[in-house]
C-alpha positions, 0 to 999 in steps of 0.5 A: 627640948633642945640638946643644949638643955639636955647636956646641962642636966645631970644623969639623975635628972635625965633618967627622971625626965625619960620616965616623965616623957614615957608617961606623956607618950603613953597618955598620948597613945591612950588619947589617940585611941579615943580620938581626943588627941589635938596635936598628932605630931607631939608623939614624934617629938616625945619619941625624939626627945627620949632618944636624945636623952638616951644618947646623952646618957650613953655618951656619958657612960662611954666617956666614964669608961674611957676615963 
C-alpha cells in the first residue's frame, strides 16, 4: 500500500484497514508455524503497512491538536 493511497482515506477507513492487516498478519503467522506460507516477505510488508497507517493517523491527531 502506497502512502498516497493511505493519505486519501479518512480516519475511520484507516482504522478498519489496520484491523484487516492485523488479521492477515495473524493468519500469516499461523501459516508460518504450519509451514504453509508461500511468500515469507509478506509479513514484513504487512508490518510496514500497519506502521504507515498508524503514522498517518498520528499526524492527523497532531494537526487537529494544533488547530
